[in-house]
C-alpha positions in Angstrom: 0.0 -0.1 0.1 1.3 3.4 -0.8 1.9 5.4 2.2 1.2 8.6 0.6 -2.6 7.8 -0.4 -5.2 8.6 1.9 -7.1 6.2 3.3 -10.8 5.7 3.2 -11.1 6.5 6.7 -9.2 9.9 5.8 -11.2 10.5 2.8 -14.6 10.7 4.7 -14.4 14.3 5.8 -13.9 15.6 2.1 -16.4 18.4 1.2 -18.0 17.9 -2.3 -18.1 20.8 -4.7 -21.9 22.2 -5.2 -24.1 20.5 -7.7 -24.0 22.3 -11.5 -26.5 24.7 -11.8 -29.3 24.6 -14.2 -29.2 28.2 -15.5 -26.3 29.3 -17.2 -24.1 31.7 -15.6 -21.9 33.7 -18.1 -23.0 36.7 -20.1 -22.4 35.0 -23.4 -25.2 32.3 -22.6 -27.6 35.2 -21.8 -26.7 36.6 -25.3 -27.3 33.7 -27.0 -30.7 32.9 -25.3 -31.7 36.3 -26.1 -30.5 36.0 -29.8 -32.4 32.7 -30.2 -35.6 34.5 -28.5 -35.6 37.0 -31.0 -35.2 34.5 -34.0 -38.1 32.4 -32.6 -40.0 35.7 -32.4 -39.1 36.6 -35.9 -40.1 33.2 -37.4 -43.4 33.4 -35.6 -44.1 36.9 -36.8 -43.4 35.8 -40.7 -45.3 32.4 -40.0 -48.3 34.7 -38.6 -47.9 37.1 -41.5 -48.0 34.2 -44.1 -50.7 33.0 -42.7 -52.8 36.1 -42.5 -51.5 36.7 -46.6 -53.3 33.4 -47.5 -56.8 33.8 -45.7 -58.1 34.4 -49.4 -56.9 30.9 -50.3 -58.6 29.1 -47.4 -62.0 31.0 -48.0 -61.7 30.2 -51.5 -61.0 26.4 -50.9 -63.8 26.6 -48.2 -66.4 28.0 -50.7 -65.3 25.5 -53.4 -66.7 22.0 -52.7 -70.3 23.4 -52.7 -69.9 25.5 -55.7 -71.5 24.8 -59.0 -69.4 25.4 -62.0 -70.2 29.0 -62.9 -69.4 29.8 -59.0 -66.3 27.9 -59.6 -65.4 30.5 -62.1 -66.3 33.3 -59.7 -64.3 32.1 -57.3 -61.1 31.6 -59.3 -61.7 35.5 -60.9 -62.0 36.5 -57.1 -58.9 34.7 -56.0 -56.9 36.3 -58.7 -58.2 39.4 -58.0 -57.5 39.3 -54.4 -53.6 38.5 -55.5 -53.0 40.9 -58.5 -54.0 44.1 -59.2 -57.4 44.6 -60.8 -56.1 46.0 -64.0 -53.9 42.9 -64.7 -57.1 40.4 -64.1 -60.4 41.8 -64.1 -60.2 42.0 -68.3 -59.1 38.4 -69.1 -61.1 36.0 -70.5 -61.0 33.0 -72.7 -57.6 32.1 -73.8 -55.9 35.0 -72.1 -57.6 33.8 -68.9 -56.5 30.2 -69.4 -52.9 31.4 -70.1 -52.8 33.6 -66.9 -54.0 30.6 -65.1 -51.2 28.3 -66.5 -48.6 31.0 -66.0 -49.3 31.9 -62.6 -49.3 28.6 -60.9 -46.7 26.4 -62.6 -46.8 24.2 -59.4 -50.6 23.2 -60.1 -49.2 21.3 -63.3 -52.3 22.6 -65.3 -52.2 21.4 -68.9 -53.8 23.6 -71.7 -56.8 21.4 -71.9 -57.6 21.6 -67.9 -56.7 25.8 -68.3 -59.0 26.1 -71.1 -61.8 24.3 -69.3 -61.2 26.4 -66.2 -61.5 29.1 -68.3 -64.6 28.5 -69.9 -66.4 27.1 -66.6 -68.7 30.3 -66.8 -69.9 29.4 -70.2 -69.6 25.6 -70.6 -70.7 23.7 -67.1 -68.0 21.3 -66.5 -66.9 19.5 -63.0 -63.6 20.9 -62.1 -63.6 21.1 -58.3 -60.1 19.4 -58.3 -58.8 21.4 -60.8 -59.8 24.7 -59.3 -58.6 23.6 -55.7 -55.2 22.7 -57.2 -55.1 26.4 -58.8 -55.8 28.3 -55.4 -53.4 26.3 -53.4 -50.4 26.5 -55.9 -50.7 30.2 -57.6 -47.6 32.0 -57.2 -48.5 35.9 -56.7 -45.0 36.4 -57.8 -45.5 35.2 -61.1 
C-alpha cells in the first residue's frame, strides 16, 4: 500500500463541490438565449403574416366544394383579384384567362386543356373542383 495515498477513513471528511446549476452563469449564454428568442419571435411573426396573407386562399377552398361550375369561375376570378392588381386580371377571359391560370400556377401543373376548361367554366359547365382547388393552392403571386 502506498503510504502517501489517503485511506478511506481519511477521505470521509472531504467536502464535495456544489452541484452544477441548471441556469447558465456567463453573459455569453444570456446573449445566445436572447438571440435565439429573437429569432423564434421573428419566425413566428413571419409565419403569422404568411397565414394572414393566405386567408383568401382558405376562404376560397372552403367555398369550393359546394360551388356550382359557374360559381367556381367566380371564385377563381375573386382569388386572382385578391392576389393581383385589378387592371391585370379583371379584363381577362377565354384564352387569355387560361394562359394566366397556367402562367401563375406552374406548381399546379395545369395542362392547356385543363386551363381552357377552367377558363370556360362560366360558359360551359363542367366538373372542375379538383383543378380549381389545385390552382388556388399553388398559384404564385410573384408570377
